[in-house]
N, C-alpha and C positions, 0 to 999 in steps of 0.2 A: 483476466490476466492481460498484462500490458503487451503490447505488440513488439515483435521483435525488431530491433533496429540493426540495420547493416552498417558497418563503421565506413566512414567516409575516407576518401584518400586524402592525403595531406594537401595535395593541390587543390581538390575540390574546397577543403576546408578554408584555405587561403584565399581562394577566389571569391568565395563567400563573404569572408571578412572584408575583402576589399571593395565590396559592392555596397557598402552602407550608404554611399554616396554615388551617384552616377559616375561611371568610368568607363573607360575604352580599355581595348587589349592590352596596348602598352603600357597604360596606367595600371592595369591590373599586375603586370609583370613587375613593374617598377614598385608597387606598393609591397607586393610579396617579397621582394628582394630586401625591402626597407624592413619589413616585419621579422623577417628570419636573419637579419644581419647577413645577408649576401648567401646563406646556405642553401636556399631553395630558389633556383632560378628556373621559372616555367617556360618551356620551349613552346613555340608557336603550335606545333600539332597537339600537345598536352592541352594548352589553354583553349584552342578552338574547338576541339573534341568535347572538352568538359563543358564549355559554354552552350555547345549544342544540346548536350545532355541535359543540363541545368534548365535550359529553355523549355525543353520536352518535359520536364518533371513540375515545370511551374515554379521552380525555386528561384529564378530570375526572370526579369522580362527585359525587352528592348525600351530603353529610355528615349533614345533620339537616334536618327540615322541620316547621315548625309548621303543621298543616292549616288553622288559622284566619287565616294571614296569608302572602300570598307573599312578603313582605319577610324572612320568618323562614327561608327556604331558605339552607342553607349548602353551600357546595361546598368540595372539596378536590382537588388534584392528584392524578393516578394515577402509578403507576410507568411507564406508556406516555406519560403526559404528561411527567413528568419526563425521560425520554429524548428526546422531540420537543423539549423545551426546551434541553436539552445539546446537541443537533445544531444547534438554531438559533443558539446562542452560537457553536458552532465555525464556522458559517458566516459570521456576522457578523464574527467575528475574523479569517476568510481576507480577508473584504472590506477590513477596515481595514488588515491587513498589506500587501495587494495595492496598495491606495490609497496608502499611505504610501511604499511602495518606488517605485512609478511617480512620484508627486509628487516625490520626492526625487530621482530620476534627471532629471526635467525640469527641476527648479531647478538641478541640478548643471549641465545643458547651458545653461541660460540664464546662469547665473553664469560659465561660462566664455566665453560669447559676449560678456558685458558685460566681462569681464576683457580680452578681445582687443580691444574697442572702446576701452576705456580705454587699454592699451598702444599703441594706434595713435595716439591723440590726444596721449599723452605723447611718442611719438616724433616727430609732427608739430610739437608745442611746441618740443622740442629742437632740430630742424632749423631752425624759425623764429629760434630764439635763435641758433644758430650763423650764420644767414645775416644777423641784425641786428649781431652781434658782427663779422662780416668787415665789414660796410658802415662800422661806427664805426672799426674799425682804418684803413681806408682814409682815412676823413676825417682822421684825426689823423696 
């Protein structure tokens, strides 16, 4: 049986995506903004908390560091991080596929119900027309 995987936060997902090449904190924030068209802006607390967690997990590693400035630390994703990212993408793909399938099934049922209602209305209209036609014929 496959090991259960916990969902990544959106922030962690985009941080890992941003570290395919060496990048520093501000660069990660900018890359995330670029990838999400500005929808997700990582705050410093979120970013550095996540970086520390990812370092502890071994999903990223320090690539280079300027000892004179904390802004000069660059990080890069590890093989283990790439595997975690790949598993997360597969999980997200499963979510999308299941969601689309269920949604399409529900829409199909709703469409069939609407078609049934339309057929009933058409039938009622036809019956009313026939009744009116009979009354008109009787008058003439």
